[in-house]
Chimera marker file (.cmm) of the C-alpha trace (Angstrom):
<marker_set name="trace">
<marker id="1" x="112.717" y="126.024" z="64.843" r="1" g="1" b="0" radius="0.5"/>
<marker id="2" x="109.179" y="126.721" z="65.842" r="1" g="1" b="0" radius="0.5"/>
<marker id="3" x="108.701" y="130.466" z="66.070" r="1" g="1" b="0" radius="0.5"/>
<marker id="4" x="105.753" y="130.334" z="68.495" r="1" g="1" b="0" radius="0.5"/>
<marker id="5" x="107.754" y="130.540" z="71.685" r="1" g="1" b="0" radius="0.5"/>
<marker id="6" x="105.573" y="131.878" z="74.465" r="1" g="1" b="0" radius="0.5"/>
<marker id="7" x="108.135" y="131.814" z="77.266" r="1" g="1" b="0" radius="0.5"/>
<marker id="8" x="111.252" y="133.674" z="78.166" r="1" g="1" b="0" radius="0.5"/>
<marker id="9" x="114.371" y="131.868" z="77.035" r="1" g="1" b="0" radius="0.5"/>
<marker id="10" x="116.824" y="132.428" z="79.869" r="1" g="1" b="0" radius="0.5"/>
<marker id="11" x="120.495" y="131.902" z="79.104" r="1" g="1" b="0" radius="0.5"/>
<marker id="12" x="122.588" y="131.107" z="82.171" r="1" g="1" b="0" radius="0.5"/>
<marker id="13" x="126.272" y="130.438" z="82.665" r="1" g="1" b="0" radius="0.5"/>
<marker id="14" x="129.497" y="131.946" z="83.880" r="1" g="1" b="0" radius="0.5"/>
<marker id="15" x="131.056" y="135.152" z="82.631" r="1" g="1" b="0" radius="0.5"/>
<marker id="16" x="132.463" y="134.422" z="79.198" r="1" g="1" b="0" radius="0.5"/>
<marker id="17" x="130.142" y="131.517" z="78.422" r="1" g="1" b="0" radius="0.5"/>
<marker id="18" x="128.574" y="133.453" z="75.531" r="1" g="1" b="0" radius="0.5"/>
<marker id="19" x="125.214" y="134.503" z="76.970" r="1" g="1" b="0" radius="0.5"/>
<marker id="20" x="125.208" y="137.925" z="75.329" r="1" g="1" b="0" radius="0.5"/>
<marker id="21" x="126.711" y="137.043" z="71.948" r="1" g="1" b="0" radius="0.5"/>
<marker id="22" x="124.650" y="133.851" z="71.586" r="1" g="1" b="0" radius="0.5"/>
<marker id="23" x="121.570" y="135.565" z="73.016" r="1" g="1" b="0" radius="0.5"/>
<marker id="24" x="121.578" y="138.425" z="70.508" r="1" g="1" b="0" radius="0.5"/>
<marker id="25" x="121.803" y="136.073" z="67.534" r="1" g="1" b="0" radius="0.5"/>
<marker id="26" x="119.336" y="133.595" z="69.003" r="1" g="1" b="0" radius="0.5"/>
<marker id="27" x="116.806" y="136.381" z="69.534" r="1" g="1" b="0" radius="0.5"/>
<marker id="28" x="117.147" y="137.389" z="65.874" r="1" g="1" b="0" radius="0.5"/>
<marker id="29" x="116.587" y="133.806" z="64.713" r="1" g="1" b="0" radius="0.5"/>
<marker id="30" x="113.542" y="133.409" z="66.957" r="1" g="1" b="0" radius="0.5"/>
<marker id="31" x="112.176" y="136.875" z="66.178" r="1" g="1" b="0" radius="0.5"/>
<marker id="32" x="112.159" y="137.769" z="69.875" r="1" g="1" b="0" radius="0.5"/>
<marker id="33" x="113.533" y="140.801" z="71.704" r="1" g="1" b="0" radius="0.5"/>
<marker id="34" x="116.926" y="140.406" z="73.377" r="1" g="1" b="0" radius="0.5"/>
<marker id="35" x="117.437" y="141.612" z="76.959" r="1" g="1" b="0" radius="0.5"/>
<marker id="36" x="120.782" y="141.657" z="78.753" r="1" g="1" b="0" radius="0.5"/>
<marker id="37" x="120.464" y="141.335" z="82.543" r="1" g="1" b="0" radius="0.5"/>
<marker id="38" x="123.755" y="143.122" z="83.172" r="1" g="1" b="0" radius="0.5"/>
<marker id="39" x="122.690" y="146.116" z="81.041" r="1" g="1" b="0" radius="0.5"/>
<marker id="40" x="119.385" y="146.240" z="82.957" r="1" g="1" b="0" radius="0.5"/>
<marker id="41" x="121.319" y="146.487" z="86.243" r="1" g="1" b="0" radius="0.5"/>
<marker id="42" x="123.360" y="149.348" z="84.791" r="1" g="1" b="0" radius="0.5"/>
<marker id="43" x="120.222" y="151.126" z="83.555" r="1" g="1" b="0" radius="0.5"/>
<marker id="44" x="118.441" y="150.740" z="86.894" r="1" g="1" b="0" radius="0.5"/>
<marker id="45" x="121.409" y="151.958" z="88.924" r="1" g="1" b="0" radius="0.5"/>
<marker id="46" x="122.822" y="154.531" z="86.528" r="1" g="1" b="0" radius="0.5"/>
<marker id="47" x="126.246" y="152.983" z="87.171" r="1" g="1" b="0" radius="0.5"/>
<marker id="48" x="128.573" y="150.491" z="85.516" r="1" g="1" b="0" radius="0.5"/>
<marker id="49" x="128.588" y="146.997" z="87.016" r="1" g="1" b="0" radius="0.5"/>
<marker id="50" x="132.026" y="147.666" z="88.493" r="1" g="1" b="0" radius="0.5"/>
<marker id="51" x="130.809" y="150.879" z="90.126" r="1" g="1" b="0" radius="0.5"/>
<marker id="52" x="127.664" y="149.172" z="91.495" r="1" g="1" b="0" radius="0.5"/>
<marker id="53" x="129.889" y="146.578" z="93.133" r="1" g="1" b="0" radius="0.5"/>
<marker id="54" x="132.317" y="149.202" z="94.475" r="1" g="1" b="0" radius="0.5"/>
<marker id="55" x="129.578" y="151.479" z="95.822" r="1" g="1" b="0" radius="0.5"/>
<marker id="56" x="127.226" y="148.911" z="97.301" r="1" g="1" b="0" radius="0.5"/>
<marker id="57" x="129.262" y="145.748" z="97.873" r="1" g="1" b="0" radius="0.5"/>
<marker id="58" x="128.687" y="142.195" z="96.702" r="1" g="1" b="0" radius="0.5"/>
<marker id="59" x="125.632" y="141.440" z="98.853" r="1" g="1" b="0" radius="0.5"/>
<marker id="60" x="123.648" y="144.486" z="97.729" r="1" g="1" b="0" radius="0.5"/>
<marker id="61" x="124.814" y="143.931" z="94.143" r="1" g="1" b="0" radius="0.5"/>
<marker id="62" x="123.341" y="140.407" z="94.275" r="1" g="1" b="0" radius="0.5"/>
<marker id="63" x="120.141" y="141.672" z="95.943" r="1" g="1" b="0" radius="0.5"/>
<marker id="64" x="119.700" y="144.268" z="93.189" r="1" g="1" b="0" radius="0.5"/>
<marker id="65" x="120.436" y="141.647" z="90.558" r="1" g="1" b="0" radius="0.5"/>
<marker id="66" x="117.748" y="139.414" z="92.070" r="1" g="1" b="0" radius="0.5"/>
<marker id="67" x="115.185" y="142.249" z="91.941" r="1" g="1" b="0" radius="0.5"/>
<marker id="68" x="116.051" y="142.988" z="88.307" r="1" g="1" b="0" radius="0.5"/>
<marker id="69" x="115.849" y="139.296" z="87.355" r="1" g="1" b="0" radius="0.5"/>
<marker id="70" x="112.437" y="139.010" z="89.025" r="1" g="1" b="0" radius="0.5"/>
<marker id="71" x="111.141" y="141.964" z="87.003" r="1" g="1" b="0" radius="0.5"/>
<marker id="72" x="112.595" y="140.541" z="83.789" r="1" g="1" b="0" radius="0.5"/>
<marker id="73" x="111.295" y="137.016" z="84.390" r="1" g="1" b="0" radius="0.5"/>
<marker id="74" x="107.784" y="138.411" z="84.868" r="1" g="1" b="0" radius="0.5"/>
<marker id="75" x="107.896" y="140.241" z="81.535" r="1" g="1" b="0" radius="0.5"/>
<marker id="76" x="106.962" y="139.221" z="77.989" r="1" g="1" b="0" radius="0.5"/>
<marker id="77" x="108.716" y="136.436" z="76.057" r="1" g="1" b="0" radius="0.5"/>
<marker id="78" x="112.259" y="137.341" z="75.049" r="1" g="1" b="0" radius="0.5"/>
<marker id="79" x="115.757" y="135.932" z="75.004" r="1" g="1" b="0" radius="0.5"/>
<marker id="80" x="117.254" y="136.978" z="78.338" r="1" g="1" b="0" radius="0.5"/>
<marker id="81" x="120.971" y="136.795" z="79.067" r="1" g="1" b="0" radius="0.5"/>
<marker id="82" x="121.249" y="136.552" z="82.832" r="1" g="1" b="0" radius="0.5"/>
<marker id="83" x="124.003" y="138.108" z="84.873" r="1" g="1" b="0" radius="0.5"/>
<marker id="84" x="126.768" y="135.586" z="85.530" r="1" g="1" b="0" radius="0.5"/>
<marker id="85" x="125.804" y="134.641" z="89.060" r="1" g="1" b="0" radius="0.5"/>
<marker id="86" x="122.112" y="135.494" z="89.059" r="1" g="1" b="0" radius="0.5"/>
<marker id="87" x="120.928" y="131.889" z="88.592" r="1" g="1" b="0" radius="0.5"/>
<marker id="88" x="122.653" y="130.942" z="91.857" r="1" g="1" b="0" radius="0.5"/>
<marker id="89" x="119.933" y="132.744" z="93.824" r="1" g="1" b="0" radius="0.5"/>
<marker id="90" x="117.226" y="130.259" z="94.793" r="1" g="1" b="0" radius="0.5"/>
<marker id="91" x="114.447" y="132.815" z="94.251" r="1" g="1" b="0" radius="0.5"/>
<marker id="92" x="115.650" y="133.442" z="90.687" r="1" g="1" b="0" radius="0.5"/>
<marker id="93" x="115.954" y="129.715" z="89.897" r="1" g="1" b="0" radius="0.5"/>
<marker id="94" x="112.455" y="129.008" z="91.228" r="1" g="1" b="0" radius="0.5"/>
<marker id="95" x="110.891" y="131.847" z="89.258" r="1" g="1" b="0" radius="0.5"/>
<marker id="96" x="112.823" y="130.814" z="86.147" r="1" g="1" b="0" radius="0.5"/>
<marker id="97" x="111.450" y="127.271" z="86.439" r="1" g="1" b="0" radius="0.5"/>
<marker id="98" x="107.913" y="128.717" z="86.336" r="1" g="1" b="0" radius="0.5"/>
<marker id="99" x="108.319" y="131.487" z="83.782" r="1" g="1" b="0" radius="0.5"/>
<marker id="100" x="111.203" y="130.550" z="81.497" r="1" g="1" b="0" radius="0.5"/>
<marker id="101" x="112.905" y="127.869" z="79.529" r="1" g="1" b="0" radius="0.5"/>
<marker id="102" x="116.474" y="127.838" z="80.859" r="1" g="1" b="0" radius="0.5"/>
<marker id="103" x="119.543" y="127.073" z="78.789" r="1" g="1" b="0" radius="0.5"/>
<marker id="104" x="122.941" y="126.651" z="80.410" r="1" g="1" b="0" radius="0.5"/>
<marker id="105" x="125.761" y="127.689" z="78.117" r="1" g="1" b="0" radius="0.5"/>
<marker id="106" x="128.413" y="125.472" z="79.657" r="1" g="1" b="0" radius="0.5"/>
<marker id="107" x="132.027" y="126.348" z="78.947" r="1" g="1" b="0" radius="0.5"/>
<marker id="108" x="135.242" y="124.731" z="80.085" r="1" g="1" b="0" radius="0.5"/>
<marker id="109" x="137.959" y="126.625" z="81.962" r="1" g="1" b="0" radius="0.5"/>
<marker id="110" x="140.091" y="127.248" z="78.869" r="1" g="1" b="0" radius="0.5"/>
<marker id="111" x="137.194" y="128.735" z="76.909" r="1" g="1" b="0" radius="0.5"/>
<marker id="112" x="136.203" y="130.960" z="79.824" r="1" g="1" b="0" radius="0.5"/>
<marker id="113" x="139.787" y="132.095" z="80.355" r="1" g="1" b="0" radius="0.5"/>
<marker id="114" x="140.252" y="132.893" z="76.665" r="1" g="1" b="0" radius="0.5"/>
<marker id="115" x="137.036" y="134.927" z="76.551" r="1" g="1" b="0" radius="0.5"/>
<marker id="116" x="137.558" y="136.863" z="79.791" r="1" g="1" b="0" radius="0.5"/>
<marker id="117" x="141.314" y="137.492" z="79.815" r="1" g="1" b="0" radius="0.5"/>
<marker id="118" x="141.981" y="141.229" z="79.704" r="1" g="1" b="0" radius="0.5"/>
<marker id="119" x="138.324" y="142.239" z="79.919" r="1" g="1" b="0" radius="0.5"/>
<marker id="120" x="138.228" y="145.026" z="82.470" r="1" g="1" b="0" radius="0.5"/>
<marker id="121" x="134.418" y="145.424" z="82.639" r="1" g="1" b="0" radius="0.5"/>
<marker id="122" x="133.865" y="142.119" z="84.473" r="1" g="1" b="0" radius="0.5"/>
<marker id="123" x="133.518" y="143.165" z="88.133" r="1" g="1" b="0" radius="0.5"/>
<marker id="124" x="133.896" y="139.725" z="89.693" r="1" g="1" b="0" radius="0.5"/>
<marker id="125" x="137.132" y="139.011" z="87.825" r="1" g="1" b="0" radius="0.5"/>
<marker id="126" x="138.995" y="142.134" z="88.901" r="1" g="1" b="0" radius="0.5"/>
<marker id="127" x="142.527" y="141.669" z="90.161" r="1" g="1" b="0" radius="0.5"/>
<marker id="128" x="145.743" y="140.293" z="88.784" r="1" g="1" b="0" radius="0.5"/>
<marker id="129" x="145.721" y="138.261" z="85.598" r="1" g="1" b="0" radius="0.5"/>
<marker id="130" x="147.539" y="135.444" z="87.426" r="1" g="1" b="0" radius="0.5"/>
<marker id="131" x="144.497" y="134.882" z="89.606" r="1" g="1" b="0" radius="0.5"/>
<marker id="132" x="141.975" y="134.884" z="86.752" r="1" g="1" b="0" radius="0.5"/>
<marker id="133" x="142.178" y="131.158" z="86.119" r="1" g="1" b="0" radius="0.5"/>
<marker id="134" x="141.890" y="130.430" z="89.859" r="1" g="1" b="0" radius="0.5"/>
<marker id="135" x="138.844" y="132.705" z="90.160" r="1" g="1" b="0" radius="0.5"/>
<marker id="136" x="137.215" y="130.994" z="87.193" r="1" g="1" b="0" radius="0.5"/>
<marker id="137" x="137.945" y="127.559" z="88.675" r="1" g="1" b="0" radius="0.5"/>
<marker id="138" x="136.336" y="128.670" z="91.952" r="1" g="1" b="0" radius="0.5"/>
<marker id="139" x="133.243" y="129.953" z="90.120" r="1" g="1" b="0" radius="0.5"/>
<marker id="140" x="132.986" y="126.640" z="88.240" r="1" g="1" b="0" radius="0.5"/>
<marker id="141" x="133.126" y="124.704" z="91.489" r="1" g="1" b="0" radius="0.5"/>
<marker id="142" x="130.620" y="126.990" z="93.254" r="1" g="1" b="0" radius="0.5"/>
<marker id="143" x="128.112" y="127.722" z="90.492" r="1" g="1" b="0" radius="0.5"/>
<marker id="144" x="128.012" y="124.769" z="88.081" r="1" g="1" b="0" radius="0.5"/>
<marker id="145" x="125.870" y="122.708" z="90.487" r="1" g="1" b="0" radius="0.5"/>
<marker id="146" x="123.174" y="125.405" z="90.218" r="1" g="1" b="0" radius="0.5"/>
<marker id="147" x="123.429" y="125.683" z="86.433" r="1" g="1" b="0" radius="0.5"/>
<marker id="148" x="122.819" y="121.929" z="86.171" r="1" g="1" b="0" radius="0.5"/>
<marker id="149" x="119.194" y="122.676" z="87.084" r="1" g="1" b="0" radius="0.5"/>
<marker id="150" x="118.670" y="124.315" z="83.678" r="1" g="1" b="0" radius="0.5"/>
<marker id="151" x="116.211" y="122.709" z="81.285" r="1" g="1" b="0" radius="0.5"/>
<marker id="152" x="118.787" y="122.436" z="78.499" r="1" g="1" b="0" radius="0.5"/>
<marker id="153" x="122.579" y="122.263" z="78.574" r="1" g="1" b="0" radius="0.5"/>
<marker id="154" x="124.618" y="123.309" z="75.543" r="1" g="1" b="0" radius="0.5"/>
<marker id="155" x="128.413" y="123.149" z="75.552" r="1" g="1" b="0" radius="0.5"/>
<marker id="156" x="130.055" y="126.319" z="74.270" r="1" g="1" b="0" radius="0.5"/>
<marker id="157" x="133.434" y="126.153" z="72.629" r="1" g="1" b="0" radius="0.5"/>
<marker id="158" x="135.974" y="128.373" z="70.968" r="1" g="1" b="0" radius="0.5"/>
<marker id="159" x="134.023" y="128.430" z="67.728" r="1" g="1" b="0" radius="0.5"/>
<marker id="160" x="131.980" y="130.835" z="65.670" r="1" g="1" b="0" radius="0.5"/>
<marker id="161" x="128.980" y="132.122" z="67.594" r="1" g="1" b="0" radius="0.5"/>
<marker id="162" x="126.689" y="131.008" z="64.773" r="1" g="1" b="0" radius="0.5"/>
<marker id="163" x="127.749" y="127.390" z="65.387" r="1" g="1" b="0" radius="0.5"/>
<marker id="164" x="126.790" y="127.640" z="69.057" r="1" g="1" b="0" radius="0.5"/>
<marker id="165" x="123.483" y="129.292" z="68.121" r="1" g="1" b="0" radius="0.5"/>
<marker id="166" x="122.736" y="126.421" z="65.725" r="1" g="1" b="0" radius="0.5"/>
<marker id="167" x="123.348" y="123.890" z="68.496" r="1" g="1" b="0" radius="0.5"/>
<marker id="168" x="121.123" y="125.885" z="70.877" r="1" g="1" b="0" radius="0.5"/>
<marker id="169" x="118.312" y="125.931" z="68.310" r="1" g="1" b="0" radius="0.5"/>
<marker id="170" x="118.694" y="122.190" z="67.738" r="1" g="1" b="0" radius="0.5"/>
<marker id="171" x="118.539" y="121.583" z="71.512" r="1" g="1" b="0" radius="0.5"/>
<marker id="172" x="115.470" y="123.846" z="71.769" r="1" g="1" b="0" radius="0.5"/>
<marker id="173" x="113.745" y="121.906" z="68.995" r="1" g="1" b="0" radius="0.5"/>
<marker id="174" x="114.422" y="118.596" z="70.737" r="1" g="1" b="0" radius="0.5"/>
<marker id="175" x="113.206" y="119.953" z="74.073" r="1" g="1" b="0" radius="0.5"/>
<marker id="176" x="110.019" y="121.417" z="72.607" r="1" g="1" b="0" radius="0.5"/>
<marker id="177" x="109.204" y="118.166" z="70.795" r="1" g="1" b="0" radius="0.5"/>
<marker id="178" x="109.205" y="116.389" z="74.161" r="1" g="1" b="0" radius="0.5"/>
<marker id="179" x="106.778" y="118.875" z="75.728" r="1" g="1" b="0" radius="0.5"/>
<link id1="1" id2="2" r="1" g="1" b="0" radius="0.2"/>
<link id1="2" id2="3" r="1" g="1" b="0" radius="0.2"/>
<link id1="3" id2="4" r="1" g="1" b="0" radius="0.2"/>
<link id1="4" id2="5" r="1" g="1" b="0" radius="0.2"/>
<link id1="5" id2="6" r="1" g="1" b="0" radius="0.2"/>
<link id1="6" id2="7" r="1" g="1" b="0" radius="0.2"/>
<link id1="7" id2="8" r="1" g="1" b="0" radius="0.2"/>
<link id1="8" id2="9" r="1" g="1" b="0" radius="0.2"/>
<link id1="9" id2="10" r="1" g="1" b="0" radius="0.2"/>
<link id1="10" id2="11" r="1" g="1" b="0" radius="0.2"/>
<link id1="11" id2="12" r="1" g="1" b="0" radius="0.2"/>
<link id1="12" id2="13" r="1" g="1" b="0" radius="0.2"/>
<link id1="13" id2="14" r="1" g="1" b="0" radius="0.2"/>
<link id1="14" id2="15" r="1" g="1" b="0" radius="0.2"/>
<link id1="15" id2="16" r="1" g="1" b="0" radius="0.2"/>
<link id1="16" id2="17" r="1" g="1" b="0" radius="0.2"/>
<link id1="17" id2="18" r="1" g="1" b="0" radius="0.2"/>
<link id1="18" id2="19" r="1" g="1" b="0" radius="0.2"/>
<link id1="19" id2="20" r="1" g="1" b="0" radius="0.2"/>
<link id1="20" id2="21" r="1" g="1" b="0" radius="0.2"/>
<link id1="21" id2="22" r="1" g="1" b="0" radius="0.2"/>
<link id1="22" id2="23" r="1" g="1" b="0" radius="0.2"/>
<link id1="23" id2="24" r="1" g="1" b="0" radius="0.2"/>
<link id1="24" id2="25" r="1" g="1" b="0" radius="0.2"/>
<link id1="25" id2="26" r="1" g="1" b="0" radius="0.2"/>
<link id1="26" id2="27" r="1" g="1" b="0" radius="0.2"/>
<link id1="27" id2="28" r="1" g="1" b="0" radius="0.2"/>
<link id1="28" id2="29" r="1" g="1" b="0" radius="0.2"/>
<link id1="29" id2="30" r="1" g="1" b="0" radius="0.2"/>
<link id1="30" id2="31" r="1" g="1" b="0" radius="0.2"/>
<link id1="31" id2="32" r="1" g="1" b="0" radius="0.2"/>
<link id1="32" id2="33" r="1" g="1" b="0" radius="0.2"/>
<link id1="33" id2="34" r="1" g="1" b="0" radius="0.2"/>
<link id1="34" id2="35" r="1" g="1" b="0" radius="0.2"/>
<link id1="35" id2="36" r="1" g="1" b="0" radius="0.2"/>
<link id1="36" id2="37" r="1" g="1" b="0" radius="0.2"/>
<link id1="37" id2="38" r="1" g="1" b="0" radius="0.2"/>
<link id1="38" id2="39" r="1" g="1" b="0" radius="0.2"/>
<link id1="39" id2="40" r="1" g="1" b="0" radius="0.2"/>
<link id1="40" id2="41" r="1" g="1" b="0" radius="0.2"/>
<link id1="41" id2="42" r="1" g="1" b="0" radius="0.2"/>
<link id1="42" id2="43" r="1" g="1" b="0" radius="0.2"/>
<link id1="43" id2="44" r="1" g="1" b="0" radius="0.2"/>
<link id1="44" id2="45" r="1" g="1" b="0" radius="0.2"/>
<link id1="45" id2="46" r="1" g="1" b="0" radius="0.2"/>
<link id1="46" id2="47" r="1" g="1" b="0" radius="0.2"/>
<link id1="47" id2="48" r="1" g="1" b="0" radius="0.2"/>
<link id1="48" id2="49" r="1" g="1" b="0" radius="0.2"/>
<link id1="49" id2="50" r="1" g="1" b="0" radius="0.2"/>
<link id1="50" id2="51" r="1" g="1" b="0" radius="0.2"/>
<link id1="51" id2="52" r="1" g="1" b="0" radius="0.2"/>
<link id1="52" id2="53" r="1" g="1" b="0" radius="0.2"/>
<link id1="53" id2="54" r="1" g="1" b="0" radius="0.2"/>
<link id1="54" id2="55" r="1" g="1" b="0" radius="0.2"/>
<link id1="55" id2="56" r="1" g="1" b="0" radius="0.2"/>
<link id1="56" id2="57" r="1" g="1" b="0" radius="0.2"/>
<link id1="57" id2="58" r="1" g="1" b="0" radius="0.2"/>
<link id1="58" id2="59" r="1" g="1" b="0" radius="0.2"/>
<link id1="59" id2="60" r="1" g="1" b="0" radius="0.2"/>
<link id1="60" id2="61" r="1" g="1" b="0" radius="0.2"/>
<link id1="61" id2="62" r="1" g="1" b="0" radius="0.2"/>
<link id1="62" id2="63" r="1" g="1" b="0" radius="0.2"/>
<link id1="63" id2="64" r="1" g="1" b="0" radius="0.2"/>
<link id1="64" id2="65" r="1" g="1" b="0" radius="0.2"/>
<link id1="65" id2="66" r="1" g="1" b="0" radius="0.2"/>
<link id1="66" id2="67" r="1" g="1" b="0" radius="0.2"/>
<link id1="67" id2="68" r="1" g="1" b="0" radius="0.2"/>
<link id1="68" id2="69" r="1" g="1" b="0" radius="0.2"/>
<link id1="69" id2="70" r="1" g="1" b="0" radius="0.2"/>
<link id1="70" id2="71" r="1" g="1" b="0" radius="0.2"/>
<link id1="71" id2="72" r="1" g="1" b="0" radius="0.2"/>
<link id1="72" id2="73" r="1" g="1" b="0" radius="0.2"/>
<link id1="73" id2="74" r="1" g="1" b="0" radius="0.2"/>
<link id1="74" id2="75" r="1" g="1" b="0" radius="0.2"/>
<link id1="75" id2="76" r="1" g="1" b="0" radius="0.2"/>
<link id1="76" id2="77" r="1" g="1" b="0" radius="0.2"/>
<link id1="77" id2="78" r="1" g="1" b="0" radius="0.2"/>
<link id1="78" id2="79" r="1" g="1" b="0" radius="0.2"/>
<link id1="79" id2="80" r="1" g="1" b="0" radius="0.2"/>
<link id1="80" id2="81" r="1" g="1" b="0" radius="0.2"/>
<link id1="81" id2="82" r="1" g="1" b="0" radius="0.2"/>
<link id1="82" id2="83" r="1" g="1" b="0" radius="0.2"/>
<link id1="83" id2="84" r="1" g="1" b="0" radius="0.2"/>
<link id1="84" id2="85" r="1" g="1" b="0" radius="0.2"/>
<link id1="85" id2="86" r="1" g="1" b="0" radius="0.2"/>
<link id1="86" id2="87" r="1" g="1" b="0" radius="0.2"/>
<link id1="87" id2="88" r="1" g="1" b="0" radius="0.2"/>
<link id1="88" id2="89" r="1" g="1" b="0" radius="0.2"/>
<link id1="89" id2="90" r="1" g="1" b="0" radius="0.2"/>
<link id1="90" id2="91" r="1" g="1" b="0" radius="0.2"/>
<link id1="91" id2="92" r="1" g="1" b="0" radius="0.2"/>
<link id1="92" id2="93" r="1" g="1" b="0" radius="0.2"/>
<link id1="93" id2="94" r="1" g="1" b="0" radius="0.2"/>
<link id1="94" id2="95" r="1" g="1" b="0" radius="0.2"/>
<link id1="95" id2="96" r="1" g="1" b="0" radius="0.2"/>
<link id1="96" id2="97" r="1" g="1" b="0" radius="0.2"/>
<link id1="97" id2="98" r="1" g="1" b="0" radius="0.2"/>
<link id1="98" id2="99" r="1" g="1" b="0" radius="0.2"/>
<link id1="99" id2="100" r="1" g="1" b="0" radius="0.2"/>
<link id1="100" id2="101" r="1" g="1" b="0" radius="0.2"/>
<link id1="101" id2="102" r="1" g="1" b="0" radius="0.2"/>
<link id1="102" id2="103" r="1" g="1" b="0" radius="0.2"/>
<link id1="103" id2="104" r="1" g="1" b="0" radius="0.2"/>
<link id1="104" id2="105" r="1" g="1" b="0" radius="0.2"/>
<link id1="105" id2="106" r="1" g="1" b="0" radius="0.2"/>
<link id1="106" id2="107" r="1" g="1" b="0" radius="0.2"/>
<link id1="107" id2="108" r="1" g="1" b="0" radius="0.2"/>
<link id1="108" id2="109" r="1" g="1" b="0" radius="0.2"/>
<link id1="109" id2="110" r="1" g="1" b="0" radius="0.2"/>
<link id1="110" id2="111" r="1" g="1" b="0" radius="0.2"/>
<link id1="111" id2="112" r="1" g="1" b="0" radius="0.2"/>
<link id1="112" id2="113" r="1" g="1" b="0" radius="0.2"/>
<link id1="113" id2="114" r="1" g="1" b="0" radius="0.2"/>
<link id1="114" id2="115" r="1" g="1" b="0" radius="0.2"/>
<link id1="115" id2="116" r="1" g="1" b="0" radius="0.2"/>
<link id1="116" id2="117" r="1" g="1" b="0" radius="0.2"/>
<link id1="117" id2="118" r="1" g="1" b="0" radius="0.2"/>
<link id1="118" id2="119" r="1" g="1" b="0" radius="0.2"/>
<link id1="119" id2="120" r="1" g="1" b="0" radius="0.2"/>
<link id1="120" id2="121" r="1" g="1" b="0" radius="0.2"/>
<link id1="121" id2="122" r="1" g="1" b="0" radius="0.2"/>
<link id1="122" id2="123" r="1" g="1" b="0" radius="0.2"/>
<link id1="123" id2="124" r="1" g="1" b="0" radius="0.2"/>
<link id1="124" id2="125" r="1" g="1" b="0" radius="0.2"/>
<link id1="125" id2="126" r="1" g="1" b="0" radius="0.2"/>
<link id1="126" id2="127" r="1" g="1" b="0" radius="0.2"/>
<link id1="127" id2="128" r="1" g="1" b="0" radius="0.2"/>
<link id1="128" id2="129" r="1" g="1" b="0" radius="0.2"/>
<link id1="129" id2="130" r="1" g="1" b="0" radius="0.2"/>
<link id1="130" id2="131" r="1" g="1" b="0" radius="0.2"/>
<link id1="131" id2="132" r="1" g="1" b="0" radius="0.2"/>
<link id1="132" id2="133" r="1" g="1" b="0" radius="0.2"/>
<link id1="133" id2="134" r="1" g="1" b="0" radius="0.2"/>
<link id1="134" id2="135" r="1" g="1" b="0" radius="0.2"/>
<link id1="135" id2="136" r="1" g="1" b="0" radius="0.2"/>
<link id1="136" id2="137" r="1" g="1" b="0" radius="0.2"/>
<link id1="137" id2="138" r="1" g="1" b="0" radius="0.2"/>
<link id1="138" id2="139" r="1" g="1" b="0" radius="0.2"/>
<link id1="139" id2="140" r="1" g="1" b="0" radius="0.2"/>
<link id1="140" id2="141" r="1" g="1" b="0" radius="0.2"/>
<link id1="141" id2="142" r="1" g="1" b="0" radius="0.2"/>
<link id1="142" id2="143" r="1" g="1" b="0" radius="0.2"/>
<link id1="143" id2="144" r="1" g="1" b="0" radius="0.2"/>
<link id1="144" id2="145" r="1" g="1" b="0" radius="0.2"/>
<link id1="145" id2="146" r="1" g="1" b="0" radius="0.2"/>
<link id1="146" id2="147" r="1" g="1" b="0" radius="0.2"/>
<link id1="147" id2="148" r="1" g="1" b="0" radius="0.2"/>
<link id1="148" id2="149" r="1" g="1" b="0" radius="0.2"/>
<link id1="149" id2="150" r="1" g="1" b="0" radius="0.2"/>
<link id1="150" id2="151" r="1" g="1" b="0" radius="0.2"/>
<link id1="151" id2="152" r="1" g="1" b="0" radius="0.2"/>
<link id1="152" id2="153" r="1" g="1" b="0" radius="0.2"/>
<link id1="153" id2="154" r="1" g="1" b="0" radius="0.2"/>
<link id1="154" id2="155" r="1" g="1" b="0" radius="0.2"/>
<link id1="155" id2="156" r="1" g="1" b="0" radius="0.2"/>
<link id1="156" id2="157" r="1" g="1" b="0" radius="0.2"/>
<link id1="157" id2="158" r="1" g="1" b="0" radius="0.2"/>
<link id1="158" id2="159" r="1" g="1" b="0" radius="0.2"/>
<link id1="159" id2="160" r="1" g="1" b="0" radius="0.2"/>
<link id1="160" id2="161" r="1" g="1" b="0" radius="0.2"/>
<link id1="161" id2="162" r="1" g="1" b="0" radius="0.2"/>
<link id1="162" id2="163" r="1" g="1" b="0" radius="0.2"/>
<link id1="163" id2="164" r="1" g="1" b="0" radius="0.2"/>
<link id1="164" id2="165" r="1" g="1" b="0" radius="0.2"/>
<link id1="165" id2="166" r="1" g="1" b="0" radius="0.2"/>
<link id1="166" id2="167" r="1" g="1" b="0" radius="0.2"/>
<link id1="167" id2="168" r="1" g="1" b="0" radius="0.2"/>
<link id1="168" id2="169" r="1" g="1" b="0" radius="0.2"/>
<link id1="169" id2="170" r="1" g="1" b="0" radius="0.2"/>
<link id1="170" id2="171" r="1" g="1" b="0" radius="0.2"/>
<link id1="171" id2="172" r="1" g="1" b="0" radius="0.2"/>
<link id1="172" id2="173" r="1" g="1" b="0" radius="0.2"/>
<link id1="173" id2="174" r="1" g="1" b="0" radius="0.2"/>
<link id1="174" id2="175" r="1" g="1" b="0" radius="0.2"/>
<link id1="175" id2="176" r="1" g="1" b="0" radius="0.2"/>
<link id1="176" id2="177" r="1" g="1" b="0" radius="0.2"/>
<link id1="177" id2="178" r="1" g="1" b="0" radius="0.2"/>
<link id1="178" id2="179" r="1" g="1" b="0" radius="0.2"/>
</marker_set>
């Protein structure tokens, strides 16, 4: 992998696709800082993601997320794990196309379910466990068309994170050779 990356590497995908775990290890391999979009929302608001959603509602949550993503996309090169739905916003996608190299960590329903089941900190998956799979299926249907606009698509699986990181690096190498 060429270490002279001069753009933000933006990881996009649904909750549970591996953006944070892959992003942290990818940043180490590329010798870049790692930034987590969800943590930046929490820092800016002083609240957990769940509390931001409860206090301000979904629309204001998404507006705040868009402002945070704009600030992050205008910053120095890093590996940036986006919030689950942040790439859906047209403004964020357009800015990402200018300022970042986008990688969609694409996961199937079973992988997403396995990784999110029982995780209480995911604000958009709150509710009964019976509805989790249905919510994930709805997010796939609604958001995957936007994620397809990413520069690179890497399938994530139920495997060691290091294996996914290796495939991301290989995909990055191939992409950068074409440029």
